[in-house]
N, C-alpha and C positions, 0 to 999 in steps of 0.2 A: 615843684612839688605844689599840688593844688590846695585850694583852702581847706578842703575837705579832708585832704591827706594829714594837712597840719593840724587841724581840730581833733582828727583821729589819734594823732600821735599824742598831743596834750592829753586828750581824756585818758589815753593809756597810761601816760605819766602820773596822772591824778589818782588813779585806780592802785598804781604801784606805791604812791606815796600812803595812801590810806590803809593798805595792806602793811605797810611796814608800822604804821602808828597803830593799828590793831595789834600787832604783835608786841609792839611795846608797851600797849596798855596791859595785855595779858601778864607780861613780866612784872610790871610795875604795880600789878594787883596780886601777885603773888605773895608779895610781902606785906602788902597794906590791907589786904582781905581776902586770904585765902580760901575761906569759905565760898566767898562767890566765885573764884576761879573753880573751885573744885564742884559746884553747881553748874559753872559753865560748860566745862569739860565733860561732866556727865551728860549734859544735854547736846553738845555740839559734836559732830563726828570727828572734829580735829581742833588743835589750838589755832590753827589759821582760821576755821571757820567761827571759832570763839571771838578772834580779834575782830573778823568782818563783822560779826553780830553786835560787837560793842561799839563799833564806828559808824554802822549802817542807821540811818533815820528810818524810823518807821511810825505808823498809824499809832500803834499802840503806845508811844511815849509822845503824842502830839506832834509828830514832825521832827522830834530831836533824837539823839542816839542816847543809847544806854550810857555813853562815856561822857556825854554832856550832862545828863542827869546825876550821874555820880560826882562830878564836879560841883553841882549845885548841893550836894548833899542829900540828893534823894535816893539813897541807897536802898530803901525798903521797897520802893516802887519798882526799882530793877530786880531785886530778889523776888517780888512777886511775879513779876513777868516771867523770869527765869523758872522760877517754881511750876507756873501755869505750863510753861513749854515741856518742862520735865515730867510733870506728873498730872497734867490734864487740868482743866478749867475746874473739874469738881473736887479737886482735894482741898 
């Protein structure tokens, strides 16, 4: 196996881990913050996409993920971005 093949395999495993973490995050938020989950599911096409959004790092969060911001107690910032995605920037 070449180095590129090993790296590709490792990256694939990392993405699979992130997907599992995203699903676990959605499930954990169902009981602790059902309003956030409702907004996410109304915004995203699927539960998997909602999980992916939660763990993905974005410019809108200064390079952090929504999950990281939630862990830091910045729920309102996450809700604001979800609402902007859901209803548009003018709401």
